[in-house]
N, CA, C and O atoms as a Tinker XYZ file with bonds, in Angstrom:
   420  protein
     1  N    115.355000   80.935000   22.599000    73     2
     2  CA   114.215000   81.800000   22.847000    64     1     3
     3  C    114.698000   83.247000   22.883000    63     2     4     5
     4  O    115.597000   83.591000   23.650000    81     3
     5  N    114.101000   84.080000   22.057000    73     3     6
     6  CA   114.495000   85.489000   21.996000    64     5     7
     7  C    113.914000   86.240000   23.182000    63     6     8     9
     8  O    112.754000   86.055000   23.549000    81     7
     9  N    114.737000   87.082000   23.766000    73     7    10
    10  CA   114.306000   87.872000   24.907000    64     9    11
    11  C    113.927000   89.266000   24.401000    63    10    12    13
    12  O    114.714000   89.921000   23.719000    81    11
    13  N    112.716000   89.711000   24.742000    73    11    14
    14  CA   112.287000   91.036000   24.304000    64    13    15
    15  C    112.866000   92.081000   25.241000    63    14    16    17
    16  O    113.053000   91.842000   26.434000    81    15
    17  N    113.145000   93.249000   24.668000    73    15    18
    18  CA   113.714000   94.338000   25.456000    64    17    19
    19  C    112.662000   94.865000   26.432000    63    18    20    21
    20  O    111.497000   95.040000   26.074000    81    19
    21  N    113.083000   95.107000   27.640000    73    19    22
    22  CA   112.192000   95.683000   28.640000    64    21    23
    23  C    111.914000   97.129000   28.258000    63    22    24    25
    24  O    112.829000   97.859000   27.878000    81    23
    25  N    110.677000   97.539000   28.354000    73    23    26
    26  CA   110.298000   98.899000   27.997000    64    25    27
    27  C    110.062000   99.711000   29.265000    63    26    28    29
    28  O    109.530000   99.206000   30.254000    81    27
    29  N    110.458000  100.949000   29.220000    73    27    30
    30  CA   110.262000  101.869000   30.333000    64    29    31
    31  C    109.370000  102.997000   29.871000    63    30    32    33
    32  O    109.445000  103.435000   28.723000    81    31
    33  N    108.512000  103.472000   30.787000    73    31    34
    34  CA   107.746000  104.651000   30.429000    64    33    35
    35  C    108.538000  105.893000   30.826000    63    34    36    37
    36  O    109.583000  105.799000   31.471000    81    35
    37  N    108.032000  107.041000   30.436000    73    35    38
    38  CA   108.734000  108.297000   30.657000    64    37    39
    39  C    108.958000  108.542000   32.148000    63    38    40    41
    40  O    110.024000  109.013000   32.547000    81    39
    41  N    107.972000  108.228000   32.962000    73    39    42
    42  CA   108.082000  108.483000   34.392000    64    41    43
    43  C    109.157000  107.609000   35.047000    63    42    44    45
    44  O    109.894000  108.075000   35.916000    81    43
    45  N    109.242000  106.363000   34.636000    73    43    46
    46  CA   110.308000  105.488000   35.147000    64    45    47
    47  C    111.670000  106.017000   34.717000    63    46    48    49
    48  O    112.628000  105.998000   35.490000    81    47
    49  N    111.745000  106.482000   33.493000    73    47    50
    50  CA   113.026000  106.941000   32.953000    64    49    51
    51  C    113.532000  108.180000   33.675000    63    50    52    53
    52  O    114.729000  108.292000   33.939000    81    51
    53  N    112.643000  109.112000   33.999000    73    51    54
    54  CA   113.095000  110.358000   34.633000    64    53    55
    55  C    113.166000  110.246000   36.154000    63    54    56    57
    56  O    113.525000  111.213000   36.827000    81    55
    57  N    112.830000  109.085000   36.698000    73    55    58
    58  CA   112.867000  108.898000   38.153000    64    57    59
    59  C    114.291000  108.942000   38.705000    63    58    60    61
    60  O    114.492000  109.266000   39.875000    81    59
    61  N    115.260000  108.625000   37.885000    73    59    62
    62  CA   116.651000  108.566000   38.333000    64    61    63
    63  C    117.357000  109.900000   38.079000    63    62    64    65
    64  O    117.276000  110.430000   36.971000    81    63
    65  N    118.055000  110.460000   39.093000    73    63    66
    66  CA   118.733000  111.747000   38.910000    64    65    67
    67  C    119.816000  111.733000   37.835000    63    66    68    69
    68  O    120.019000  112.744000   37.163000    81    67
    69  N    120.504000  110.630000   37.657000    73    67    70
    70  CA   121.530000  110.553000   36.617000    64    69    71
    71  C    120.894000  110.675000   35.240000    63    70    72    73
    72  O    121.419000  111.366000   34.367000    81    71
    73  N    119.771000  110.008000   35.047000    73    71    74
    74  CA   119.094000  110.096000   33.747000    64    73    75
    75  C    118.565000  111.502000   33.505000    63    74    76    77
    76  O    118.579000  111.982000   32.372000    81    75
    77  N    118.102000  112.161000   34.552000    73    75    78
    78  CA   117.655000  113.554000   34.378000    64    77    79
    79  C    118.824000  114.444000   33.989000    63    78    80    81
    80  O    118.666000  115.348000   33.169000    81    79
    81  N    119.996000  114.200000   34.568000    73    79    82
    82  CA   121.182000  114.976000   34.199000    64    81    83
    83  C    121.579000  114.719000   32.749000    63    82    84    85
    84  O    121.990000  115.639000   32.041000    81    83
    85  N    121.457000  113.482000   32.315000    73    83    86
    86  CA   121.766000  113.150000   30.924000    64    85    87
    87  C    120.819000  113.911000   29.995000    63    86    88    89
    88  O    121.249000  114.444000   28.972000    81    87
    89  N    119.547000  113.962000   30.345000    73    87    90
    90  CA   118.585000  114.705000   29.526000    64    89    91
    91  C    118.945000  116.179000   29.469000    63    90    92    93
    92  O    118.817000  116.813000   28.422000    81    91
    93  N    119.396000  116.727000   30.591000    73    91    94
    94  CA   119.811000  118.131000   30.602000    64    93    95
    95  C    121.021000  118.360000   29.705000    63    94    96    97
    96  O    121.090000  119.371000   29.005000    81    95
    97  N    121.964000  117.442000   29.718000    73    95    98
    98  CA   123.125000  117.548000   28.828000    64    97    99
    99  C    122.692000  117.545000   27.369000    63    98   100   101
   100  O    123.172000  118.346000   26.567000    81    99
   101  N    121.792000  116.647000   27.036000    73    99   102
   102  CA   121.349000  116.517000   25.653000    64   101   103
   103  C    120.462000  117.680000   25.220000    63   102   104   105
   104  O    120.284000  117.911000   24.024000    81   103
   105  N    119.910000  118.406000   26.175000    73   103   106
   106  CA   119.111000  119.591000   25.836000    64   105   107
   107  C    119.980000  120.662000   25.186000    63   106   108   109
   108  O    119.471000  121.533000   24.481000    81   107
   109  N    121.287000  120.601000   25.421000    73   107   110
   110  CA   122.227000  121.565000   24.837000    64   109   111
   111  C    122.719000  121.135000   23.459000    63   110   112   113
   112  O    123.451000  121.872000   22.799000    81   111
   113  N    122.319000  119.952000   23.031000    73   111   114
   114  CA   122.717000  119.474000   21.711000    64   113   115
   115  C    123.092000  118.009000   21.743000    63   114   116   117
   116  O    123.294000  117.428000   22.810000    81   115
   117  N    123.182000  117.426000   20.582000    73   115   118
   118  CA   123.549000  116.019000   20.441000    64   117   119
   119  C    124.927000  115.777000   21.033000    63   118   120   121
   120  O    125.814000  116.625000   20.939000    81   119
   121  N    125.098000  114.605000   21.648000    73   119   122
   122  CA   126.360000  114.299000   22.325000    64   121   123
   123  C    126.778000  112.859000   22.042000    63   122   124   125
   124  O    125.939000  111.958000   22.020000    81   123
   125  N    128.070000  112.643000   21.828000    73   123   126
   126  CA   128.563000  111.262000   21.747000    64   125   127
   127  C    128.668000  110.677000   23.155000    63   126   128   129
   128  O    128.776000  111.404000   24.142000    81   127
   129  N    128.634000  109.369000   23.221000    73   127   130
   130  CA   128.713000  108.673000   24.507000    64   129   131
   131  C    129.957000  109.083000   25.287000    63   130   132   133
   132  O    129.915000  109.158000   26.514000    81   131
   133  N    131.052000  109.345000   24.600000    73   131   134
   134  CA   132.293000  109.751000   25.265000    64   133   135
   135  C    132.089000  111.029000   26.066000    63   134   136   137
   136  O    132.521000  111.116000   27.215000    81   135
   137  N    131.438000  112.015000   25.473000    73   135   138
   138  CA   131.189000  113.284000   26.172000    64   137   139
   139  C    130.219000  113.109000   27.333000    63   138   140   141
   140  O    130.398000  113.693000   28.402000    81   139
   141  N    129.195000  112.301000   27.108000    73   139   142
   142  CA   128.206000  112.087000   28.167000    64   141   143
   143  C    128.855000  111.397000   29.356000    63   142   144   145
   144  O    128.705000  111.848000   30.491000    81   143
   145  N    129.568000  110.317000   29.110000    73   143   146
   146  CA   130.153000  109.553000   30.220000    64   145   147
   147  C    131.238000  110.343000   30.949000    63   146   148   149
   148  O    131.497000  110.089000   32.125000    81   147
   149  N    131.871000  111.289000   30.274000    73   147   150
   150  CA   132.904000  112.107000   30.916000    64   149   151
   151  C    132.309000  113.042000   31.973000    63   150   152   153
   152  O    133.042000  113.564000   32.813000    81   151
   153  N    131.011000  113.256000   31.944000    73   151   154
   154  CA   130.356000  114.168000   32.879000    64   153   155
   155  C    129.987000  113.510000   34.204000    63   154   156   157
   156  O    129.505000  114.183000   35.116000    81   155
   157  N    130.207000  112.208000   34.318000    73   155   158
   158  CA   129.759000  111.469000   35.495000    64   157   159
   159  C    130.903000  110.692000   36.146000    63   158   160   161
   160  O    131.846000  110.260000   35.482000    81   159
   161  N    130.790000  110.532000   37.445000    73   159   162
   162  CA   131.791000  109.786000   38.207000    64   161   163
   163  C    131.398000  108.317000   38.310000    63   162   164   165
   164  O    131.698000  107.653000   39.302000    81   163
   165  N    130.730000  107.820000   37.283000    73   163   166
   166  CA   130.361000  106.409000   37.216000    64   165   167
   167  C    130.974000  105.836000   35.941000    63   166   168   169
   168  O    131.440000  106.576000   35.075000    81   167
   169  N    130.965000  104.522000   35.839000    73   167   170
   170  CA   131.596000  103.887000   34.676000    64   169   171
   171  C    130.807000  104.176000   33.391000    63   170   172   173
   172  O    129.620000  104.502000   33.417000    81   171
   173  N    131.507000  104.045000   32.296000    73   171   174
   174  CA   130.865000  104.210000   30.983000    64   173   175
   175  C    129.752000  103.182000   30.827000    63   174   176   177
   176  O    128.706000  103.479000   30.249000    81   175
   177  N    129.973000  101.975000   31.339000    73   175   178
   178  CA   128.959000  100.922000   31.277000    64   177   179
   179  C    127.692000  101.348000   32.006000    63   178   180   181
   180  O    126.586000  101.109000   31.520000    81   179
   181  N    127.843000  101.973000   33.159000    73   179   182
   182  CA   126.680000  102.457000   33.912000    64   181   183
   183  C    125.945000  103.544000   33.133000    63   182   184   185
   184  O    124.715000  103.572000   33.114000    81   183
   185  N    126.695000  104.436000   32.492000    73   183   186
   186  CA   126.076000  105.492000   31.682000    64   185   187
   187  C    125.312000  104.863000   30.510000    63   186   188   189
   188  O    124.205000  105.294000   30.187000    81   187
   189  N    125.894000  103.860000   29.886000    73   187   190
   190  CA   125.227000  103.173000   28.771000    64   189   191
   191  C    123.910000  102.548000   29.252000    63   190   192   193
   192  O    122.914000  102.577000   28.529000    81   191
   193  N    123.900000  101.990000   30.452000    73   191   194
   194  CA   122.664000  101.401000   30.989000    64   193   195
   195  C    121.600000  102.480000   31.178000    63   194   196   197
   196  O    120.426000  102.255000   30.883000    81   195
   197  N    122.005000  103.639000   31.664000    73   195   198
   198  CA   121.056000  104.750000   31.814000    64   197   199
   199  C    120.534000  105.198000   30.449000    63   198   200   201
   200  O    119.343000  105.466000   30.289000    81   199
   201  N    121.424000  105.274000   29.478000    73   199   202
   202  CA   121.017000  105.674000   28.129000    64   201   203
   203  C    120.063000  104.658000   27.505000    63   202   204   205
   204  O    119.163000  105.027000   26.751000    81   203
   205  N    120.259000  103.400000   27.814000    73   203   206
   206  CA   119.373000  102.348000   27.316000    64   205   207
   207  C    117.959000  102.545000   27.851000    63   206   208   209
   208  O    116.987000  102.412000   27.107000    81   207
   209  N    117.841000  102.859000   29.134000    73   207   210
   210  CA   116.522000  103.129000   29.724000    64   209   211
   211  C    115.879000  104.325000   29.019000    63   210   212   213
   212  O    114.695000  104.291000   28.683000    81   211
   213  N    116.663000  105.376000   28.800000    73   211   214
   214  CA   116.147000  106.571000   28.123000    64   213   215
   215  C    115.721000  106.259000   26.687000    63   214   216   217
   216  O    114.725000  106.791000   26.196000    81   215
   217  N    116.477000  105.399000   26.029000    73   215   218
   218  CA   116.118000  104.986000   24.660000    64   217   219
   219  C    114.819000  104.195000   24.663000    63   218   220   221
   220  O    113.948000  104.418000   23.821000    81   219
   221  N    114.689000  103.272000   25.609000    73   219   222
   222  CA   113.487000  102.450000   25.669000    64   221   223
   223  C    112.247000  103.284000   25.992000    63   222   224   225
   224  O    111.137000  102.931000   25.594000    81   223
   225  N    112.437000  104.376000   26.705000    73   223   226
   226  CA   111.333000  105.301000   26.988000    64   225   227
   227  C    111.143000  106.289000   25.841000    63   226   228   229
   228  O    110.267000  107.153000   25.897000    81   227
   229  N    111.951000  106.162000   24.822000    73   227   230
   230  CA   111.925000  107.016000   23.621000    64   229   231
   231  C    112.195000  108.485000   23.944000    63   230   232   233
   232  O    111.702000  109.380000   23.258000    81   231
   233  N    112.976000  108.723000   24.986000    73   231   234
   234  CA   113.394000  110.083000   25.328000    64   233   235
   235  C    114.664000  110.479000   24.595000    63   234   236   237
   236  O    114.923000  111.667000   24.404000    81   235
   237  N    115.455000  109.502000   24.184000    73   235   238
   238  CA   116.654000  109.753000   23.395000    64   237   239
   239  C    116.716000  108.744000   22.259000    63   238   240   241
   240  O    116.103000  107.678000   22.309000    81   239
   241  N    117.466000  109.110000   21.248000    73   239   242
   242  CA   117.738000  108.193000   20.136000    64   241   243
   243  C    119.239000  108.198000   19.905000    63   242   244   245
   244  O    119.912000  109.206000   20.118000    81   243
   245  N    119.747000  107.065000   19.471000    73   243   246
   246  CA   121.178000  106.940000   19.196000    64   245   247
   247  C    121.384000  106.673000   17.712000    63   246   248   249
   248  O    120.649000  105.909000   17.086000    81   247
   249  N    122.402000  107.324000   17.173000    73   247   250
   250  CA   122.785000  107.096000   15.784000    64   249   251
   251  C    124.270000  106.784000   15.767000    63   250   252   253
   252  O    125.083000  107.532000   16.311000    81   251
   253  N    124.609000  105.685000   15.143000    73   251   254
   254  CA   126.007000  105.282000   15.078000    64   253   255
   255  C    126.710000  106.084000   13.986000    63   254   256   257
   256  O    126.280000  106.102000   12.833000    81   255
   257  N    127.793000  106.741000   14.372000    73   255   258
   258  CA   128.635000  107.482000   13.415000    64   257   259
   259  C    130.060000  107.009000   13.643000    63   258   260   261
   260  O    130.701000  107.348000   14.638000    81   259
   261  N    130.525000  106.232000   12.708000    73   259   262
   262  CA   131.856000  105.645000   12.867000    64   261   263
   263  C    131.847000  104.664000   14.024000    63   262   264   265
   264  O    131.032000  103.743000   14.070000    81   263
   265  N    132.761000  104.875000   14.955000    73   263   266
   266  CA   132.863000  103.986000   16.119000    64   265   267
   267  C    132.107000  104.527000   17.320000    63   266   268   269
   268  O    132.126000  103.917000   18.389000    81   267
   269  N    131.452000  105.645000   17.161000    73   267   270
   270  CA   130.789000  106.329000   18.279000    64   269   271
   271  C    129.286000  106.379000   18.062000    63   270   272   273
   272  O    128.814000  106.426000   16.926000    81   271
   273  N    128.543000  106.369000   19.150000    73   271   274
   274  CA   127.104000  106.592000   19.097000    64   273   275
   275  C    126.839000  108.030000   19.511000    63   274   276   277
   276  O    127.376000  108.514000   20.507000    81   275
   277  N    126.005000  108.704000   18.732000    73   275   278
   278  CA   125.613000  110.078000   19.026000    64   277   279
   279  C    124.174000  110.043000   19.523000    63   278   280   281
   280  O    123.294000  109.483000   18.870000    81   279
   281  N    123.946000  110.645000   20.680000    73   279   282
   282  CA   122.622000  110.639000   21.294000    64   281   283
   283  C    121.920000  111.968000   21.081000    63   282   284   285
   284  O    122.527000  113.036000   21.163000    81   283
   285  N    120.615000  111.874000   20.804000    73   283   286
   286  CA   119.765000  113.029000   20.544000    64   285   287
   287  C    118.571000  112.985000   21.488000    63   286   288   289
   288  O    117.984000  111.925000   21.705000    81   287
   289  N    118.218000  114.116000   22.038000    73   287   290
   290  CA   117.060000  114.235000   22.924000    64   289   291
   291  C    115.781000  114.304000   22.106000    63   290   292   293
   292  O    115.723000  115.004000   21.095000    81   291
   293  N    114.764000  113.585000   22.538000    73   291   294
   294  CA   113.423000  113.672000   21.957000    64   293   295
   295  C    112.521000  114.317000   23.005000    63   294   296   297
   296  O    111.783000  113.638000   23.719000    81   295
   297  N    112.599000  115.617000   23.077000    73   295   298
   298  CA   111.929000  116.388000   24.124000    64   297   299
   299  C    110.405000  116.258000   24.056000    63   298   300   301
   300  O    109.728000  116.418000   25.072000    81   299
   301  N    109.863000  115.973000   22.880000    73   299   302
   302  CA   108.409000  115.857000   22.756000    64   301   303
   303  C    107.838000  114.750000   23.634000    63   302   304   305
   304  O    106.663000  114.796000   23.997000    81   303
   305  N    108.645000  113.767000   23.978000    73   303   306
   306  CA   108.188000  112.682000   24.859000    64   305   307
   307  C    107.946000  113.179000   26.286000    63   306   308   309
   308  O    107.248000  112.520000   27.057000    81   307
   309  N    108.506000  114.313000   26.639000    73   307   310
   310  CA   108.283000  114.869000   27.981000    64   309   311
   311  C    106.919000  115.549000   28.092000    63   310   312   313
   312  O    106.532000  115.980000   29.178000    81   311
   313  N    106.199000  115.648000   26.998000    73   311   314
   314  CA   104.856000  116.243000   27.006000    64   313   315
   315  C    103.942000  115.488000   27.967000    63   314   316   317
   316  O    103.095000  116.090000   28.628000    81   315
   317  N    104.112000  114.186000   28.042000    73   315   318
   318  CA   103.310000  113.362000   28.952000    64   317   319
   319  C    103.500000  113.814000   30.405000    63   318   320   321
   320  O    102.544000  113.857000   31.179000    81   319
   321  N    104.727000  114.144000   30.761000    73   319   322
   322  CA   105.023000  114.622000   32.114000    64   321   323
   323  C    104.402000  115.999000   32.317000    63   322   324   325
   324  O    103.798000  116.271000   33.354000    81   323
   325  N    104.556000  116.860000   31.322000    73   323   326
   326  CA   103.983000  118.205000   31.413000    64   325   327
   327  C    102.469000  118.140000   31.600000    63   326   328   329
   328  O    101.914000  118.855000   32.435000    81   327
   329  N    101.805000  117.289000   30.829000    73   327   330
   330  CA   100.351000  117.147000   30.944000    64   329   331
   331  C     99.954000  116.681000   32.330000    63   330   332   333
   332  O     98.988000  117.182000   32.905000    81   331
   333  N    100.691000  115.728000   32.867000    73   331   334
   334  CA   100.399000  115.195000   34.196000    64   333   335
   335  C    100.593000  116.282000   35.259000    63   334   336   337
   336  O     99.788000  116.401000   36.183000    81   335
   337  N    101.648000  117.061000   35.127000    73   335   338
   338  CA   101.927000  118.118000   36.100000    64   337   339
   339  C    100.916000  119.258000   36.035000    63   338   340   341
   340  O    100.654000  119.910000   37.046000    81   339
   341  N    100.349000  119.504000   34.865000    73   339   342
   342  CA    99.366000  120.577000   34.736000    64   341   343
   343  C     98.166000  120.355000   35.647000    63   342   344   345
   344  O     97.605000  121.315000   36.175000    81   343
   345  N     97.775000  119.124000   35.832000    73   343   346
   346  CA    96.680000  118.823000   36.750000    64   345   347
   347  C     97.013000  119.338000   38.150000    63   346   348   349
   348  O     96.172000  119.958000   38.801000    81   347
   349  N     98.215000  119.089000   38.605000    73   347   350
   350  CA    98.612000  119.505000   39.951000    64   349   351
   351  C     98.873000  121.005000   40.031000    63   350   352   353
   352  O     98.750000  121.607000   41.098000    81   351
   353  N     99.232000  121.599000   38.907000    73   351   354
   354  CA    99.405000  123.052000   38.871000    64   353   355
   355  C     98.075000  123.731000   39.171000    63   354   356   357
   356  O     98.032000  124.718000   39.906000    81   355
   357  N     97.003000  123.214000   38.611000    73   355   358
   358  CA    95.671000  123.761000   38.895000    64   357   359
   359  C     95.338000  123.624000   40.377000    63   358   360   361
   360  O     94.774000  124.541000   40.976000    81   359
   361  N     95.678000  122.502000   40.957000    73   359   362
   362  CA    95.454000  122.274000   42.380000    64   361   363
   363  C     96.194000  123.323000   43.207000    63   362   364   365
   364  O     95.609000  123.920000   44.112000    81   363
   365  N     97.463000  123.552000   42.910000    73   363   366
   366  CA    98.243000  124.520000   43.678000    64   365   367
   367  C     97.800000  125.947000   43.414000    63   366   368   369
   368  O     97.831000  126.776000   44.323000    81   367
   369  N     97.386000  126.253000   42.187000    73   367   370
   370  CA    96.859000  127.585000   41.899000    64   369   371
   371  C     95.642000  127.865000   42.777000    63   370   372   373
   372  O     95.511000  128.954000   43.337000    81   371
   373  N     94.755000  126.883000   42.893000    73   371   374
   374  CA    93.569000  127.055000   43.739000    64   373   375
   375  C     93.950000  127.231000   45.200000    63   374   376   377
   376  O     93.377000  128.072000   45.894000    81   375
   377  N     94.907000  126.450000   45.672000    73   375   378
   378  CA    95.344000  126.560000   47.068000    64   377   379
   379  C     95.989000  127.924000   47.327000    63   378   380   381
   380  O     95.773000  128.523000   48.381000    81   379
   381  N     96.769000  128.408000   46.380000    73   379   382
   382  CA    97.412000  129.715000   46.544000    64   381   383
   383  C     96.383000  130.843000   46.527000    63   382   384   385
   384  O     96.523000  131.821000   47.261000    81   383
   385  N     95.363000  130.712000   45.702000    73   383   386
   386  CA    94.295000  131.704000   45.695000    64   385   387
   387  C     93.560000  131.732000   47.032000    63   386   388   389
   388  O     93.230000  132.802000   47.542000    81   387
   389  N     93.308000  130.560000   47.591000    73   387   390
   390  CA    92.663000  130.475000   48.904000    64   389   391
   391  C     93.536000  131.126000   49.973000    63   390   392   393
   392  O     93.033000  131.852000   50.830000    81   391
   393  N     94.816000  130.873000   49.923000    73   391   394
   394  CA    95.747000  131.469000   50.884000    64   393   395
   395  C     95.782000  132.983000   50.712000    63   394   396   397
   396  O     95.788000  133.716000   51.701000    81   395
   397  N     95.803000  133.454000   49.487000    73   395   398
   398  CA    95.815000  134.893000   49.224000    64   397   399
   399  C     94.558000  135.550000   49.793000    63   398   400   401
   400  O     94.633000  136.612000   50.412000    81   399
   401  N     93.406000  134.918000   49.583000    73   399   402
   402  CA    92.153000  135.483000   50.127000    64   401   403
   403  C     92.192000  135.519000   51.647000    63   402   404   405
   404  O     91.744000  136.483000   52.268000    81   403
   405  N     92.726000  134.473000   52.230000    73   403   406
   406  CA    92.806000  134.397000   53.693000    64   405   407
   407  C     93.710000  135.496000   54.236000    63   406   408   409
   408  O     93.380000  136.135000   55.234000    81   407
   409  N     94.838000  135.716000   53.590000    73   407   410
   410  CA    95.796000  136.733000   54.029000    64   409   411
   411  C     95.217000  138.141000   53.860000    63   410   412   413
   412  O     95.441000  139.022000   54.691000    81   411
   413  N     94.479000  138.333000   52.782000    73   411   414
   414  CA    93.914000  139.658000   52.492000    64   413   415
   415  C     92.740000  140.012000   53.409000    63   414   416   417
   416  O     92.411000  141.189000   53.552000    81   415
   417  N     92.110000  139.026000   54.025000    73   415   418
   418  CA    90.965000  139.286000   54.909000    64   417   419
   419  C     91.359000  139.858000   56.227000    63   418   420
   420  O     90.499000  140.125000   57.066000    81   419
């Protein structure tokens, strides 16, 4: 029986601080797994597991070049997070305006 890969959404993927750090690294350019794992005090296997979650959320893509995998950030997938946060930005803008009016009175 074939086991299907577990899928993660963007919010699950960015919930972990290590995965957020990996995304920040990849924002500076494509990186091989060797460079990514060298940035963390965890095993390469643990980094690969984090990268797998990011891949399943379609936040990164891997391309095999020789014996190494090169990871690329797909920043457009973070649009979902930006859209969600914009709702709360409006909420805070309104609260700040209310506070400003209160202070000015």
